[in-house]
All heavy atoms as an XYZ file, in Angstrom:
925
protein
N      47.750     84.505    -82.313
C      46.605     85.181    -81.710
C      45.434     85.097    -82.680
O      45.585     85.308    -83.870
C      46.930     86.645    -81.412
C      45.735     87.432    -80.887
S      46.047     89.204    -80.709
C      47.151     89.216    -79.328
N      44.284     84.826    -82.166
C      43.068     84.796    -82.950
C      42.554     86.219    -83.107
O      42.561     87.002    -82.166
C      42.036     83.925    -82.226
C      40.765     83.764    -83.001
O      40.117     84.739    -83.360
N      40.405     82.529    -83.246
N      42.103     86.586    -84.311
C      41.654     87.951    -84.560
C      40.478     88.352    -83.687
O      40.255     89.514    -83.450
C      41.333     88.170    -86.041
C      40.261     87.276    -86.587
C      38.926     87.586    -86.430
C      40.602     86.129    -87.274
C      37.944     86.760    -86.932
C      39.614     85.302    -87.781
C      38.292     85.615    -87.607
N      39.707     87.418    -83.177
C      38.574     87.760    -82.320
C      39.039     88.283    -80.965
O      38.274     88.878    -80.229
C      37.660     86.558    -82.142
C      36.971     86.178    -83.440
C      36.095     84.978    -83.272
C      35.497     84.593    -84.611
N      34.724     83.378    -84.550
N      40.307     88.068    -80.644
C      40.859     88.540    -79.374
C      41.341     89.988    -79.441
O      41.889     90.498    -78.482
C      42.048     87.657    -78.955
C      41.654     86.219    -78.734
O      40.490     85.966    -78.359
O      42.501     85.343    -78.951
N      41.140     90.661    -80.560
C      41.718     91.981    -80.754
C      40.860     93.142    -80.273
O      41.334     94.263    -80.222
C      42.025     92.201    -82.239
C      43.124     91.318    -82.818
C      43.245     91.562    -84.307
C      44.440     91.585    -82.132
N      39.617     92.912    -79.948
C      38.753     94.016    -79.549
C      39.394     94.802    -78.415
O      39.840     94.238    -77.424
C      37.376     93.492    -79.096
O      36.829     92.725    -80.155
C      36.424     94.634    -78.777
N      39.474     96.105    -78.609
C      40.017     97.033    -77.614
C      41.499     96.835    -77.301
O      41.980     97.307    -76.287
C      39.183     97.001    -76.320
C      37.758     97.430    -76.588
O      37.529     98.359    -77.346
N      36.820     96.745    -75.993
N      42.238     96.160    -78.164
C      43.693     96.094    -78.018
C      44.260     97.330    -78.699
O      43.796     97.752    -79.752
C      44.257     94.838    -78.684
C      43.722     93.540    -78.121
C      44.460     93.159    -76.879
C      44.192     91.727    -76.516
N      43.409     91.458    -75.386
N      45.286     97.927    -78.121
C      45.826     99.160    -78.679
C      47.240     99.022    -79.234
O      47.643     99.825    -80.062
C      45.809    100.288    -77.631
O      46.546     99.859    -76.486
C      44.380    100.639    -77.238
N      47.996     98.040    -78.783
C      49.359     97.835    -79.270
C      49.434     96.407    -79.804
O      49.401     95.452    -79.031
C      50.378     98.053    -78.153
C      50.340     99.452    -77.521
C      51.245     99.510    -76.300
C      50.731    100.507    -78.535
N      49.558     96.286    -81.132
C      49.403     94.985    -81.770
C      50.612     94.704    -82.652
O      50.944     95.502    -83.540
C      48.110     94.964    -82.610
C      46.919     95.243    -81.694
C      47.949     93.635    -83.333
C      45.701     95.741    -82.406
N      51.259     93.567    -82.433
C      52.398     93.156    -83.251
C      51.920     92.216    -84.356
O      51.188     91.262    -84.101
C      53.439     92.453    -82.390
N      52.327     92.487    -85.582
C      51.947     91.667    -86.730
C      52.250     90.193    -86.496
O      51.444     89.318    -86.824
C      52.683     92.176    -87.975
C      52.347     91.381    -89.210
O      51.236     91.555    -89.745
O      53.191     90.571    -89.643
N      53.400     89.897    -85.909
C      53.831     88.510    -85.706
C      52.913     87.738    -84.758
O      52.921     86.514    -84.759
C      55.272     88.466    -85.199
C      55.457     89.020    -83.794
C      56.902     88.918    -83.337
C      57.117     89.515    -81.977
N      56.337     88.957    -80.910
N      52.109     88.448    -83.983
C      51.220     87.798    -83.022
C      49.869     87.402    -83.605
O      49.042     86.811    -82.921
C      50.983     88.713    -81.819
C      52.240     88.915    -80.996
O      53.143     88.063    -81.055
O      52.312     89.946    -80.293
N      49.638     87.747    -84.882
C      48.339     87.478    -85.500
C      48.517     86.480    -86.628
O      49.393     86.633    -87.481
C      47.703     88.779    -86.030
C      47.529     89.769    -84.884
C      46.357     88.486    -86.696
C      47.118     91.139    -85.320
N      47.677     85.468    -86.650
C      47.723     84.433    -87.681
C      46.977     84.885    -88.930
O      45.993     85.619    -88.854
C      47.071     83.138    -87.164
C      47.772     82.583    -85.938
O      49.009     82.696    -85.861
O      47.072     82.037    -85.073
N      47.452     84.404    -90.084
C      46.752     84.617    -91.337
C      45.537     83.691    -91.390
O      45.604     82.546    -90.931
C      47.645     84.299    -92.531
C      48.696     85.334    -92.804
C      50.012     85.262    -92.466
C      48.525     86.579    -93.481
N      50.664     86.401    -92.889
C      49.778     87.219    -93.523
C      47.428     87.210    -94.064
C      49.969     88.452    -94.112
C      47.609     88.453    -94.657
C      48.872     89.067    -94.680
N      44.459     84.167    -91.965
C      43.275     83.356    -92.241
C      43.271     83.069    -93.741
O      43.187     83.988    -94.557
C      42.015     84.128    -91.845
C      40.741     83.398    -92.144
C      39.498     84.230    -91.853
O      39.623     85.427    -91.500
O      38.399     83.685    -92.013
N      43.377     81.793    -94.113
C      43.405     81.403    -95.514
C      41.986     81.431    -96.074
O      41.111     80.693    -95.614
C      44.011     80.016    -95.668
C      44.258     79.621    -97.113
O      43.819     80.349    -98.026
O      44.890     78.576    -97.329
N      41.756     82.275    -97.065
C      40.439     82.395    -97.682
C      40.314     81.536    -98.928
O      39.251     81.462    -99.531
C      40.143     83.861    -98.028
C      40.214     84.845    -96.859
C      39.978     86.262    -97.340
C      39.232     84.461    -95.775
N      41.413     80.883    -99.320
C      41.419     80.055   -100.514
C      41.701     80.851   -101.768
O      41.681     82.089   -101.764
N      41.971     80.137   -102.851
C      42.188     80.731   -104.174
C      43.273     81.807   -104.184
O      43.179     82.799   -104.907
C      40.885     81.271   -104.750
N      44.318     81.643   -103.333
C      45.443     82.574   -103.335
C      45.244     83.851   -102.550
O      45.980     84.820   -102.739
N      44.252     83.859   -101.643
C      43.978     85.056   -100.840
C      43.974     84.678    -99.361
O      43.405     83.657    -98.966
C      42.607     85.681   -101.210
C      42.347     86.943   -100.387
C      42.529     85.984   -102.696
N      44.626     85.508    -98.543
C      44.582     85.330    -97.085
C      44.518     86.696    -96.432
O      44.891     87.706    -97.042
C      45.769     84.509    -96.588
C      47.127     85.098    -96.900
C      48.240     84.138    -96.499
C      49.599     84.750    -96.846
N      50.702     83.861    -96.476
N      44.011     86.727    -95.194
C      43.878     88.014    -94.512
C      44.240     87.907    -93.038
O      44.186     86.841    -92.441
C      42.473     88.581    -94.683
C      41.420     87.920    -93.849
C      40.071     88.629    -93.988
N      39.017     87.781    -93.459
C      37.825     87.618    -94.001
N      37.498     88.270    -95.084
N      36.944     86.827    -93.456
N      44.573     89.090    -92.497
C      44.817     89.273    -91.066
C      43.985     90.457    -90.619
O      44.122     91.551    -91.164
C      46.277     89.638    -90.765
C      47.260     88.541    -90.760
C      48.594     89.072    -90.253
C      49.655     88.011    -90.313
N      50.861     88.396    -89.581
N      43.139     90.242    -89.636
C      42.433     91.356    -89.022
C      43.374     91.914    -87.966
O      43.684     91.250    -86.984
C      41.090     90.913    -88.424
C      40.191     90.394    -89.547
C      40.436     92.069    -87.661
C      38.897     89.804    -89.077
N      43.855     93.129    -88.201
C      44.898     93.702    -87.356
C      44.340     94.397    -86.121
O      44.941     94.334    -85.055
C      45.744     94.687    -88.160
C      46.469     94.055    -89.348
S      47.576     92.701    -88.879
C      48.754     93.570    -87.852
N      43.214     95.079    -86.270
C      42.626     95.802    -85.141
C      41.212     96.212    -85.516
O      40.914     96.422    -86.696
C      43.447     97.050    -84.806
N      40.363     96.322    -84.490
C      39.009     96.797    -84.741
C      38.326     97.164    -83.440
O      38.712     96.732    -82.351
C      38.170     95.755    -85.491
C      37.811     94.537    -84.663
C      36.597     94.470    -83.976
C      38.681     93.472    -84.560
C      36.276     93.365    -83.209
C      38.359     92.363    -83.800
C      37.156     92.304    -83.135
O      36.840     91.212    -82.362
N      37.308     97.998    -83.581
C      36.302     98.211    -82.550
C      34.985     98.313    -83.306
O      34.931     97.975    -84.500
C      36.611     99.407    -81.641
C      36.507    100.761    -82.318
O      36.039    100.845    -83.480
O      36.888    101.751    -81.694
N      33.939     98.777    -82.688
C      32.639     98.789    -83.376
C      32.598     99.770    -84.552
O      31.787     99.633    -85.463
C      31.488     99.072    -82.405
C      31.554    100.392    -81.690
C      32.477    100.390    -80.464
O      32.920     99.311    -80.019
O      32.774    101.490    -79.972
N      33.489    100.751    -84.572
C      33.457    101.784    -85.602
C      34.477    101.639    -86.719
O      34.305    102.236    -87.781
C      33.677    103.162    -84.960
C      32.587    103.495    -83.983
O      31.413    103.454    -84.325
N      32.965    103.797    -82.755
N      35.544    100.889    -86.494
C      36.669    100.902    -87.423
C      37.366     99.549    -87.429
O      37.458     98.891    -86.385
C      37.644    101.990    -86.973
C      38.705    102.478    -87.933
C      38.069    103.099    -89.177
C      39.588    103.510    -87.241
N      37.866     99.138    -88.599
C      38.592     97.870    -88.712
C      39.717     98.035    -89.730
O      39.514     98.624    -90.793
C      37.640     96.760    -89.161
C      38.301     95.416    -89.391
S      37.103     94.142    -89.908
C      36.624     93.515    -88.300
N      40.901     97.499    -89.394
C      42.036     97.486    -90.303
C      42.385     96.028    -90.602
O      42.551     95.230    -89.675
C      43.248     98.195    -89.704
C      44.420     98.267    -90.675
C      44.716     99.715    -91.013
C      45.627     97.587    -90.115
N      42.477     95.703    -91.898
C      42.698     94.326    -92.339
C      43.798     94.304    -93.396
O      43.780     95.113    -94.324
C      41.398     93.739    -92.947
C      41.610     92.309    -93.409
C      40.250     93.827    -91.960
N      44.739     93.361    -93.270
C      45.728     93.108    -94.319
C      45.193     91.967    -95.175
O      44.733     90.957    -94.643
C      47.057     92.656    -93.719
C      47.845     93.719    -93.034
C      49.178     93.134    -92.597
C      50.083     94.168    -92.005
N      51.393     93.598    -91.673
N      45.270     92.132    -96.499
C      44.830     91.075    -97.409
C      45.967     90.798    -98.385
O      46.390     91.683    -99.131
C      43.543     91.458    -98.170
C      43.015     90.249    -98.939
C      42.474     91.987    -97.220
N      46.459     89.556    -98.360
C      47.580     89.122    -99.182
C      47.056     88.347   -100.389
O      46.219     87.453   -100.233
C      48.509     88.239    -98.342
C      49.746     87.838    -99.098
O      50.666     88.672    -99.174
O      49.792     86.702    -99.618
N      47.529     88.695   -101.579
C      47.091     88.068   -102.824
C      48.270     87.456   -103.566
O      49.297     88.120   -103.750
C      46.466     89.110   -103.764
C      45.156     89.666   -103.320
C      45.102     90.690   -102.385
C      43.964     89.185   -103.847
C      43.893     91.227   -101.983
C      42.745     89.715   -103.454
C      42.711     90.733   -102.517
N      48.112     86.228   -104.026
C      49.051     85.652   -104.974
C      48.734     86.238   -106.347
O      47.617     86.726   -106.584
C      48.900     84.129   -105.015
C      49.291     83.449   -103.731
C      49.039     81.941   -103.756
O      48.642     81.394   -104.820
O      49.228     81.310   -102.705
N      49.710     86.168   -107.260
C      49.494     86.636   -108.628
C      48.268     85.934   -109.212
O      48.086     84.735   -109.015
C      50.726     86.353   -109.480
C      50.632     86.887   -110.898
C      51.887     86.529   -111.679
C      51.915     87.133   -113.055
N      50.848     86.752   -113.928
N      47.428     86.689   -109.891
C      46.202     86.223   -110.556
C      45.047     85.904   -109.606
O      43.977     85.501   -110.054
C      46.463     85.012   -111.463
C      47.410     85.336   -112.601
O      47.305     86.459   -113.150
O      48.251     84.494   -112.946
N      45.225     86.082   -108.301
C      44.115     85.880   -107.362
C      43.103     87.009   -107.549
O      43.442     88.117   -107.966
C      44.623     85.841   -105.921
N      41.853     86.704   -107.210
C      40.758     87.644   -107.434
C      40.012     87.925   -106.141
O      39.723     86.998   -105.374
C      39.776     87.058   -108.486
C      38.524     87.911   -108.609
C      40.466     86.901   -109.828
N      39.720     89.174   -105.917
C      38.760     89.587   -104.898
C      37.481     89.880   -105.664
O      37.385     90.895   -106.356
N      36.535     88.946   -105.629
C      35.364     89.027   -106.503
C      34.564     90.311   -106.282
O      34.594     90.908   -105.206
C      34.466     87.808   -106.314
O      34.029     87.740   -104.979
N      33.866     90.718   -107.329
C      33.059     91.934   -107.280
C      31.936     91.747   -106.257
O      31.251     90.729   -106.240
C      32.483     92.269   -108.674
C      31.529     93.448   -108.593
C      33.619     92.566   -109.656
N      31.809     92.711   -105.372
C      30.829     92.657   -104.285
C      30.521     94.078   -103.821
O      31.172     95.023   -104.245
C      31.376     91.825   -103.111
C      32.580     92.462   -102.476
N      33.834     92.471   -103.061
C      32.724     93.135   -101.313
C      34.683     93.109   -102.283
N      34.035     93.538   -101.211
N      29.560     94.203   -102.952
C      29.313     95.484   -102.293
C      28.937     95.218   -100.843
O      28.699     94.073   -100.455
C      28.261     96.315   -103.023
C      26.853     95.793   -102.845
O      26.613     94.722   -102.297
N      25.889     96.541   -103.323
N      28.939     96.260   -100.044
C      28.592     96.146    -98.627
C      28.230     97.532    -98.109
O      28.552     98.543    -98.750
C      29.738     95.525    -97.812
C      31.097     96.049    -98.149
N      31.518     97.316    -97.809
C      32.127     95.482    -98.816
C      32.759     97.491    -98.236
N      33.155     96.401    -98.867
N      27.569     97.579    -96.956
C      27.141     98.879    -96.425
C      28.261     99.671    -95.744
O      28.040    100.786    -95.289
C      26.056     98.502    -95.410
C      26.430     97.134    -94.963
C      27.042     96.462    -96.173
N      29.460     99.108    -95.696
C      30.589     99.760    -95.025
C      31.317    100.692    -95.982
O      31.395    100.427    -97.177
C      31.585     98.702    -94.543
C      30.948     97.569    -93.827
N      30.366     96.512    -94.499
C      30.754     97.342    -92.523
C      29.863     95.668    -93.623
N      30.077     96.159    -92.409
N      31.886    101.754    -95.456
C      32.854    102.545    -96.208
C      34.159    101.766    -96.194
O      34.500    101.128    -95.185
C      33.079    103.908    -95.547
C      31.880    104.852    -95.538
C      32.209    106.098    -94.731
C      31.489    105.220    -96.962
N      34.893    101.797    -97.293
C      36.167    101.072    -97.371
C      37.213    101.924    -98.049
O      36.972    102.480    -99.120
C      35.993     99.766    -98.153
C      37.281     98.999    -98.344
C      37.086     97.708    -99.136
O      35.959     97.233    -99.299
N      38.175     97.140    -99.617
N      38.386    102.004    -97.427
C      39.584    102.573    -98.035
C      40.579    101.438    -98.163
O      40.756    100.658    -97.216
C      40.198    103.657    -97.158
C      39.485    104.986    -97.108
C      40.088    105.852    -96.008
C      39.602    105.690    -98.442
N      41.242    101.324    -99.309
C      42.249    100.283    -99.500
C      43.530    100.902   -100.036
O      43.512    101.621   -101.039
C      41.744     99.211   -100.472
O      40.656     98.514    -99.915
N      44.631    100.596    -99.368
C      45.962    101.079    -99.733
C      46.729     99.913   -100.340
O      46.791     98.834    -99.744
C      46.673    101.601    -98.475
C      48.119    101.952    -98.688
C      48.473    103.123    -99.356
C      49.136    101.127    -98.233
C      49.803    103.460    -99.553
C      50.464    101.455    -98.421
C      50.799    102.612    -99.084
O      52.115    102.948    -99.288
N      47.299    100.116   -101.515
C      48.114     99.081   -102.150
C      49.510     99.152   -101.540
O      50.316    100.028   -101.873
C      48.169     99.264   -103.687
C      49.021     98.160   -104.311
C      46.767     99.275   -104.284
N      49.774     98.238   -100.614
C      51.059     98.227    -99.906
C      52.145     97.527   -100.718
O      53.336     97.794   -100.533
C      50.901     97.536    -98.555
N      51.716     96.629   -101.616
C      52.675     95.877   -102.433
C      51.939     95.373   -103.669
O      50.757     95.050   -103.606
C      53.229     94.696   -101.619
C      54.286     93.861   -102.321
C      54.853     92.790   -101.417
C      53.980     91.549   -101.532
N      54.528     90.378   -100.847
N      52.629     95.310   -104.782
C      52.078     94.687   -105.972
C      51.309     95.615   -106.879
O      51.429     96.843   -106.816
N      50.487     94.992   -107.722
C      49.715     95.697   -108.731
C      48.362     95.018   -108.863
O      48.287     93.777   -108.906
C      50.479     95.646   -110.060
O      49.780     96.300   -111.077
N      47.304     95.817   -108.950
C      45.938     95.300   -108.988
C      45.134     96.004   -110.066
O      45.248     97.214   -110.227
C      45.227     95.532   -107.646
C      45.796     94.764   -106.502
C      46.890     95.240   -105.796
C      45.237     93.560   -106.111
C      47.416     94.537   -104.727
C      45.745     92.844   -105.052
C      46.847     93.328   -104.350
N      44.293     95.237   -110.769
C      43.262     95.835   -111.593
C      42.050     95.963   -110.689
O      41.539     94.963   -110.184
C      42.930     94.967   -112.799
C      41.842     95.587   -113.665
C      41.432     94.692   -114.806
O      40.864     93.612   -114.532
O      41.679     95.064   -115.963
N      41.609     97.184   -110.469
C      40.517     97.459   -109.537
C      39.292     97.890   -110.327
O      39.394     98.764   -111.194
C      40.906     98.567   -108.531
C      39.760     98.855   -107.574
C      42.171     98.181   -107.770
N      38.164     97.271   -110.025
C      36.906     97.729   -110.623
C      36.101     98.425   -109.527
O      36.031     97.962   -108.389
C      36.120     96.567   -111.228
O      35.747     95.647   -110.241
N      35.537     99.561   -109.908
C      34.726    100.353   -108.987
C      33.520    100.836   -109.784
O      33.665    101.685   -110.674
C      35.539    101.543   -108.462
C      34.844    102.341   -107.386
S      34.667    101.453   -105.829
C      36.362    101.050   -105.441
N      32.358    100.251   -109.507
C      31.200    100.559   -110.331
C      31.483    100.121   -111.752
O      31.899     98.990   -111.995
N      31.342    101.023   -112.713
C      31.584    100.714   -114.125
C      33.010    101.038   -114.571
O      33.342    100.888   -115.742
C      30.605    101.512   -115.003
C      29.165    101.096   -114.784
O      28.927     99.929   -114.429
O      28.277    101.951   -114.968
N      33.842    101.490   -113.654
C      35.196    101.926   -113.992
C      36.230    100.882   -113.584
O      36.071    100.192   -112.572
C      35.477    103.240   -113.251
C      36.730    103.937   -113.666
C      36.909    105.277   -112.944
O      35.961    105.751   -112.304
O      38.016    105.824   -113.039
N      37.308    100.737   -114.391
C      38.436     99.869   -114.056
C      39.723    100.662   -114.196
O      39.852    101.491   -115.104
C      38.512     98.660   -114.991
C      37.522     97.584   -114.688
C      37.799     96.360   -115.539
C      36.756     95.295   -115.217
N      36.970     94.103   -116.033
N      40.674    100.376   -113.291
C      41.962    101.068   -113.349
C      43.011    100.176   -112.710
O      42.721     99.456   -111.748
C      41.874    102.399   -112.595
C      43.103    103.264   -112.727
C      42.865    104.643   -112.148
C      44.067    105.521   -112.399
N      43.828    106.897   -111.982
N      44.226    100.254   -113.215
C      45.336     99.523   -112.602
C      45.968    100.413   -111.548
O      46.325    101.564   -111.824
C      46.364     99.085   -113.657
C      45.715     98.052   -114.587
C      47.618     98.517   -112.983
C      46.558     97.612   -115.736
N      46.049     99.876   -110.324
C      46.672    100.587   -109.208
C      47.909     99.825   -108.763
O      47.919     98.591   -108.747
C      45.687    100.733   -108.047
C      44.422    101.550   -108.336
C      43.542    101.614   -107.086
C      44.768    102.956   -108.810
N      48.930    100.567   -108.382
C      50.219    100.002   -107.980
C      50.569    100.435   -106.566
O      49.873    101.247   -105.955
C      51.300    100.477   -108.961
C      50.998    100.034   -110.369
O      50.989     98.851   -110.667
N      50.712    100.993   -111.247
N      51.684     99.916   -106.090
C      52.149    100.222   -104.735
C      52.072    101.720   -104.460
O      52.519    102.541   -105.263
C      53.591     99.735   -104.566
C      54.118     99.864   -103.167
C      55.477     99.229   -103.004
O      55.742     98.181   -103.614
O      56.278     99.801   -102.225
N      51.444    102.074   -103.332
C      51.298    103.464   -102.934
C      49.974    104.086   -103.330
O      49.620    105.150   -102.841
N      49.225    103.411   -104.223
C      47.934    103.927   -104.662
C      46.826    103.515   -103.697
O      47.010    102.623   -102.866
C      47.600    103.420   -106.072
C      48.559    103.928   -107.135
O      49.201    104.979   -106.908
O      48.669    103.266   -108.184
N      45.679    104.163   -103.831
C      44.549    103.956   -102.918
C      43.258    103.880   -103.719
O      43.127    104.544   -104.750
C      44.444    105.139   -101.917
C      43.185    105.051   -101.072
C      45.680    105.207   -101.032
N      42.310    103.073   -103.228
C      40.955    103.190   -103.756
C      39.970    103.310   -102.608
O      40.222    102.849   -101.497
C      40.584    102.060   -104.731
C      40.485    100.672   -104.173
C      39.295    100.191   -103.638
C      41.576     99.816   -104.228
C      39.191     98.901   -103.161
C      41.480     98.518   -103.754
C      40.283     98.057   -103.220
N      38.858    103.993   -102.902
C      37.798    104.241   -101.928
C      36.522    103.619   -102.451
O      36.095    103.925   -103.570
C      37.615    105.750   -101.742
C      36.429    106.120   -100.892
C      36.390    105.803    -99.545
C      35.347    106.774   -101.446
C      35.294    106.141    -98.763
C      34.239    107.116   -100.679
C      34.219    106.788    -99.331
N      35.937    102.726   -101.665
C      34.672    102.085   -102.034
C      33.561    102.678   -101.170
O      33.455    102.364    -99.985
C      34.760    100.581   -101.833
N      32.735    103.539   -101.759
C      31.610    104.093   -101.004
C      30.587    103.002   -100.652
O      30.575    101.922   -101.248
C      31.004    105.116   -101.968
C      32.064    105.401   -102.972
C      32.840    104.127   -103.091
N      29.719    103.308    -99.758
C      28.659    102.402    -99.337
C      27.889    101.868   -100.542
O      27.468    102.632   -101.408
C      27.695    103.151    -98.392
O      28.444    103.579    -97.252
C      26.558    102.282    -97.936
N      27.756    100.542   -100.584
C      26.950     99.796   -101.560
C      27.426     99.877   -103.012
O      26.755     99.371   -103.913
C      25.473    100.188   -101.469
C      24.827     99.904   -100.102
C      23.386    100.394   -100.084
C      24.909     98.427    -99.751
N      28.593    100.451   -103.277
C      29.140    100.475   -104.637
C      29.865     99.150   -104.897
O      30.689     98.711   -104.091
C      30.092    101.672   -104.829
C      30.820    101.586   -106.165
C      29.317    102.973   -104.729
N      29.557     98.510   -106.020
C      30.207     97.248   -106.380
C      31.669     97.495   -106.719
O      31.994     98.430   -107.464
C      29.482     96.589   -107.555
C      28.211     95.910   -107.126
C      26.997     96.583   -107.145
C      28.235     94.593   -106.661
C      25.826     95.965   -106.733
C      27.071     93.967   -106.244
C      25.876     94.651   -106.281
O      24.729     94.039   -105.861
N      32.542     96.637   -106.180
C      33.977     96.766   -106.402
C      34.643     95.393   -106.289
O      34.084     94.477   -105.687
C      34.608     97.754   -105.410
C      34.388     97.367   -103.976
N      33.181     97.572   -103.329
C      35.202     96.781   -103.069
C      33.279     97.137   -102.078
N      34.501     96.647   -101.911
N      35.821     95.275   -106.869
C      36.584     94.028   -106.809
C      37.987     94.274   -107.336
O      38.285     95.337   -107.892
N      38.860     93.266   -107.159
C      40.243     93.386   -107.617
C      40.703     92.095   -108.285
O      40.198     91.017   -107.984
C      41.219     93.732   -106.460
C      40.862     95.049   -105.802
C      41.292     92.622   -105.430
N      41.666     92.257   -109.183
C      42.410     91.127   -109.751
C      43.878     91.463   -109.571
O      44.332     92.541   -109.983
C      42.074     90.944   -111.230
C      42.766     89.740   -111.852
C      42.252     89.451   -113.253
N      42.450     90.562   -114.166
C      43.529     90.718   -114.945
N      44.504     89.837   -114.918
N      43.622     91.764   -115.741
N      44.601     90.557   -108.923
C      46.007     90.814   -108.608
C      46.876     90.509   -109.829
O      46.896     89.380   -110.319
C      46.426     89.952   -107.416
S      48.056     90.356   -106.808
N      47.595     91.508   -110.323
C      48.431     91.364   -111.519
C      49.833     90.878   -111.185
O      50.505     90.301   -112.033
C      48.493     92.695   -112.270
C      47.131     93.271   -112.671
C      47.310     94.638   -113.320
C      46.370     92.309   -113.578
N      50.296     91.162   -109.983
C      51.550     90.615   -109.449
C      51.350     90.498   -107.948
O      50.567     91.255   -107.373
C      52.750     91.490   -109.792
C      52.698     92.888   -109.239
C      53.875     93.754   -109.645
O      54.000     94.054   -110.836
O      54.657     94.126   -108.731
N      51.996     89.537   -107.323
C      51.760     89.286   -105.896
C      51.639     90.601   -105.148
O      52.448     91.514   -105.348
C      52.881     88.435   -105.314
N      50.615     90.707   -104.297
C      50.362     91.994   -103.681
C      49.735     91.930   -102.307
O      49.311     90.858   -101.844
N      49.678     93.085   -101.674
C      49.124     93.229   -100.339
C      48.281     94.496   -100.294
O      48.754     95.575   -100.659
C      50.242     93.323    -99.299
C      49.821     93.472    -97.846
C      49.231     92.162    -97.324
C      51.005     93.888    -96.983
N      47.035     94.351    -99.858
C      46.158     95.500    -99.629
C      45.983     95.715    -98.138
O      45.885     94.739    -97.376
C      44.772     95.270   -100.252
C      44.698     95.153   -101.762
C      43.254     94.882   -102.191
C      45.235     96.393   -102.450
N      45.930     96.959    -97.721
C      45.586     97.324    -96.356
C      44.199     97.963    -96.436
O      44.043     99.042    -97.019
C      46.596     98.328    -95.742
C      48.031     97.812    -95.868
C      46.216     98.639    -94.298
C      48.333     96.516    -95.157
N      43.205     97.260    -95.907
C      41.813     97.714    -95.973
C      41.382     98.316    -94.645
O      41.672     97.766    -93.580
C      40.869     96.541    -96.275
C      41.068     95.941    -97.651
O      41.616     96.630    -98.538
O      40.657     94.780    -97.856
N      40.652     99.418    -94.730
C      40.071    100.067    -93.555
C      38.564    100.148    -93.793
O      38.126    100.607    -94.853
C      40.657    101.477    -93.341
C      39.983    102.153    -92.158
C      42.164    101.412    -93.157
N      37.787     99.691    -92.808
C      36.333     99.671    -92.918
C      35.697    100.483    -91.794
O      36.172    100.465    -90.667
C      35.794     98.235    -92.807
C      36.260     97.324    -93.890
C      37.333     96.469    -93.680
C      35.617     97.301    -95.119
C      37.759     95.615    -94.674
C      36.036     96.447    -96.116
C      37.111     95.597    -95.903
N      34.604    101.171    -92.147
C      33.773    101.852    -91.160
C      32.322    101.556    -91.493
O      31.899    101.834    -92.616
C      34.016    103.356    -91.203
C      33.055    104.108    -90.302
O      31.926    104.366    -90.690
N      33.490    104.446    -89.120
N      31.544    101.003    -90.555
C      31.989    100.420    -89.294
C      32.734     99.112    -89.549
O      32.939     98.738    -90.704
C      30.675    100.179    -88.546
C      29.656     99.951    -89.614
C      30.096    100.822    -90.765
N      33.116     98.409    -88.499
C      33.852     97.161    -88.663
C      33.000     96.136    -89.414
O      31.769     96.241    -89.445
C      34.331     96.610    -87.312
C      33.272     95.904    -86.521
N      32.469     96.556    -85.629
C      32.876     94.603    -86.513
C      31.630     95.680    -85.073
N      31.837     94.494    -85.611
N      33.663     95.145    -90.016
C      32.994     94.083    -90.762
C      32.670     92.937    -89.803
O      33.497     92.078    -89.563
C      33.862     93.577    -91.904
C      34.169     94.583    -93.002
C      32.976     94.776    -93.920
N      32.491     93.569    -94.503
C      32.786     93.133    -95.729
N      33.574     93.832    -96.512
N      32.261     91.998    -96.174
N      31.475     92.923    -89.269
C      31.054     91.858    -88.366
C      31.129     90.498    -89.050
O      31.453     89.501    -88.419
C      29.647     92.138    -87.853
C      29.269     91.248    -86.690
O      30.058     91.148    -85.727
O      28.178     90.622    -86.753
N      30.861     90.454    -90.358
C      30.916     89.193    -91.096
C      32.327     88.603    -91.114
O      32.495     87.389    -91.259
C      30.368     89.345    -92.511
C      31.061     90.428    -93.314
O      31.353     91.515    -92.767
O      31.302     90.196    -94.516
N      33.372     89.403    -90.960
C      34.738     88.896    -90.898
C      35.034     88.215    -89.561
O      36.000     87.478    -89.434
C      35.749     90.036    -91.075
C      35.910     90.523    -92.487
C      35.064     90.138    -93.515
C      36.918     91.415    -92.781
C      35.213     90.606    -94.811
C      37.094     91.897    -94.070
C      36.253     91.489    -95.084
N      34.234     88.481    -88.555
C      34.500     87.972    -87.210
C      33.795     86.647    -86.902
O      33.947     86.117    -85.819
C      34.078     89.027    -86.170
C      34.774     90.368    -86.315
C      34.199     91.364    -85.331
C      36.288     90.231    -86.136
N      33.036     86.145    -87.847
C      32.282     84.901    -87.622
C      33.043     83.688    -88.058
O      33.941     83.710    -88.794
C      30.948     84.976    -88.341
C      30.106     86.091    -87.749
C      28.794     86.218    -88.449
C      28.034     87.347    -87.802
N      26.801     87.638    -88.291
């Protein structure tokens, strides 16, 4: 299933959604979204990087697997399975995967740039 087909779907099976390869050891699945909310799985190989960036969206990220060095503004911390980080609007943030890992990202509003 293409992630663009998910608008207004309410019951979604992981196996029905394809991974999008972002390169450099990172891939993602857009699991569900509407205009206000988006849930995305992001898979990282060891040593893969989610480069430092910012955006106007609120973001919550749950470490579902692995270990990440997370930068948030001027602060850095190692987060492990079960930990969470919150990226407020326009705050620079990024990750470096210390062991193969999976993040579950939630955005408000949805990331229109992910749908192009």
